[in-house]
C-alpha positions in Angstrom: -15.3 -8.9 -26.7 -15.2 -5.3 -27.8 -18.2 -4.2 -25.8 -16.9 -6.0 -22.6 -13.4 -4.5 -22.8 -15.3 -0.7 -23.0 -17.6 -1.6 -19.9 -13.7 -2.8 -18.4 -12.6 0.5 -19.5 -15.2 3.0 -18.2 -15.2 0.8 -14.7 -11.5 1.7 -14.8 -12.4 5.5 -15.5 -14.6 5.6 -12.9 -12.5 3.9 -10.4 -9.5 6.6 -11.6 -11.7 9.4 -11.4 -13.9 9.0 -8.7 -12.5 6.6 -6.0 -8.6 7.4 -6.3 -8.4 11.2 -5.9 -10.1 10.9 -2.4 -6.9 9.1 -1.2 -4.1 10.6 -3.4 -2.2 12.2 -1.0 -1.5 8.9 0.8 -0.6 7.3 -2.8 2.8 6.8 -4.0 2.1 4.3 -6.7 -0.7 4.3 -9.4 -1.6 0.8 -11.4 -4.1 1.3 -14.1 -5.0 -1.5 -16.3 -7.8 -1.5 -19.4 -6.6 -4.3 -21.4 -7.0 -7.6 -22.7 -4.8 -10.6 -22.9 -4.3 -14.4 -23.7 -3.7 -17.3 -21.8 -1.5 -20.8 -22.5 -3.6 -23.5 -24.4 -4.1 -25.7 -21.3 -5.3 -23.3 -19.1 -8.3 -23.8 -16.5 -9.8 -22.3 -14.0 -12.5 -24.2 -11.7 -12.6 -27.1 -14.2 -13.5 -24.3 -17.3 -10.7 -24.5 -20.3 -9.8 -20.5 -20.3 -8.4 -18.6 -23.5 -8.1 -15.2 -22.2 -8.9 -12.3 -20.0 -10.3 -8.8 -20.3 -9.1 -6.5 -17.2 -9.9 -3.2 -16.3 -8.8 -1.5 -13.0 -7.2 1.5 -10.9 -5.4 1.0 -8.1 -3.5 3.2 -5.8 -0.8 1.9 -3.5 0.4 4.0 -0.3 3.8 3.9 1.1 2.6 2.0 4.1 2.0 -0.7 1.7 -1.8 0.0 1.9 -3.8 0.2 -1.6 -7.2 1.5 -2.5 -9.3 1.0 -6.0 -11.7 -1.7 -7.6 -10.4 -4.7 -9.3 -12.1 -6.5 -12.4 -11.3 -9.2 -14.9 -13.3 -11.3 -16.8 -12.2 -14.7 -17.4 -12.9 -16.2 -21.0 -13.8 -19.7 -21.5 -15.6 -22.3 -23.1 -17.8 -25.0 -21.1 -18.2 -28.7 -21.4 -20.9 -27.8 -24.0 -18.5 -26.0 -26.4 -20.4 -22.2 -25.5 -18.6 -19.4 -24.5 -18.8 -18.9 -20.4 -17.4 -16.0 -18.9 -16.1 -15.5 -15.4 -16.5 -12.4 -14.0 -14.4 -11.3 -10.6 -15.0 -8.3 -9.2 -13.1 -6.9 -5.9 -11.6 -4.4 -3.8 -7.5 -4.2 -3.2 -6.4 -3.2 0.3 -2.4 -4.2 0.5 0.1 -3.9 -2.0 3.8 -2.9 -3.3 6.1 -2.2 -6.1 8.6 -4.7 -6.5 10.5 -3.3 -9.4 10.0 -0.2 -11.6 7.9 -2.3 -14.0 6.2 -4.8 -11.4 3.5 -4.2 -9.0 1.7 -6.6 -7.0 -1.6 -5.6 -5.0 -4.4 -7.8 -2.9 -7.7 -8.0 -1.3 -11.2 -10.0 -1.5 -13.0 -10.6 -4.3 -16.1 -12.1 -5.8 -16.2 -14.7 -8.3 -19.3 -15.8 -10.9 -18.6 -18.5 -12.5 -21.1 -17.5 -15.2 -22.9 -21.0 -15.1 -25.9 -19.9 -12.9 -24.5 -20.9 -9.7 -24.4 -18.4 -7.1 -21.2 -16.0 -7.0 -18.9 -16.8 -4.1 -18.0 -13.5 -2.0 -14.8 -13.1 0.3 -12.4 -15.2 -2.2 -8.7 -13.5 -1.4 -7.1 -12.5 -4.4 -3.5 -11.3 -5.2 -2.7 -9.7 -8.9 0.9 -9.0 -10.3 1.3 -6.5 -12.9 4.1 -6.7 -15.1 4.2 -3.7 -17.7 6.8 -4.0 -21.0 7.8 -1.3 -23.0 4.8 -1.0 -24.9 2.4 -0.3 -21.8 1.8 -3.9 -22.2 3.1 -7.1 -20.4 1.8 -9.7 -18.4 -1.1 -10.1 -15.6 -0.8 -13.0 -12.9 -3.5 -14.2 -10.7 -3.9 -16.1 -7.4 -7.5 -16.5 -7.0 -8.1 -18.3 -3.7 -5.7 -21.4 -3.7 -5.7 -21.3 -7.7 -2.7 -19.7 -9.4 -3.2 -19.0 -13.1 -0.3 -18.9 -15.8 0.5 -15.4 -16.5 -1.8 -13.8 -18.9 0.0 -11.8 -21.7 -1.7 -8.6 -22.6 -1.9 -8.1 -26.0 -5.2 -5.3 -26.3 -4.9 -1.9 -24.4 -2.7 -0.7 -21.8 -1.2 -1.1 -18.2 0.6 1.4 -16.2 2.7 1.7 -12.8 3.5 5.2 -12.0 
């Protein structure tokens, strides 16, 4: 699990250092996440029980509502055979807003790899809602296609909205 979190943090740093500076003049809000969290015990995605997530991303949101940046989340689950199953969600943000000082929302399209040998599904719309707390943690809410997951409570790493 720590190896995956390190991978996500590396992806976040890549996005923050390489992708975001090219559009920095048009940005007013920066959302950075390198975090892991837990879901309520009855959470499922596409029939797979999931108990946590690991996320890493850097998103810039401009004053016009446009967004630029990479989004990556790995849902941690268990398949019907009782074996670990990771569901990888990778995408690009295209729109976003800051709804409150500690709440940012961004959306775009992503590719979902269920981690079960089936082909990844590209072009899935997503919306992420990041709510930060005083300790740079908080919650992540995800809407993937037509599926709304309950908020994941962040208990590792950090999230910032600036």
